[in-house]
N, C-alpha and C positions, 0 to 999 in steps of 0.2 A: 564770816566767810564759811563756805561749805567745804568740808573735807570729804573726799571719796576714797574708799579702799575697795579692793576686790579680794575676797577671801576664797581660798581653795582648801581642799582637804583630800588626803589620799584615800579615805574611805568615809562611809556615812557617819561613823561615830566621831572621828576626828573633826570632820566638817561641822557637824551639829554642835560640838563643844566650842569650836571657834566662833560660830555664829552666835550661840547663846552668850558667850563671854562678851562679845561686842555689843549685843543688845543690852546686856546688864550694865555696860559702861555708857549707855546713852546713844549708841549708834542706831540707825533705822535702816530697814531694808530698802534698797533702791532698785526697782525693776524686778524682773523674773529671775529665778535661779537658772543656772545652766548646767548641762552635762556634756563633758568632752571626753572622747575616748582616746586614751594614750596607747597607741599601737606598740610602742617599745616595751612598756610595762604590762600591757594587756589588761588594762583596767579603766574604769570610768572615773573621771575626776569631777567632783561636784564644785560648783562655783556660785558666788553670790556677791553682787555689788552692795555696799553699804554706804551710808551718808550720815554726816553729823554736822550740825550748825554750831560753830564756835565763835567767840568774840575775836575781834582783831582782823587785820588784813594779811593777805598772803605774803610770805617772804621766804627766802631760801633757808631760813633758820627754823621754819616750822617742821617739826618731827611728828609724823603720824603716831608713833608709838607713845607719845606723850598724851594722846587723847584716847 
């Protein structure tokens, strides 16, 4: 099955660390990164979809943090 996650980070450093950690665990980038402006906090939020192919079928017991 394919698992999808969407990573965000409050700043470039945190975002890059989260994406790097996911890539090191076998996730792959899925699509283009995004930038969203948060008017309340007055900052840009980085985002990136990631994907990982894992064995098995989808069920409600699948926990993304296990992968």
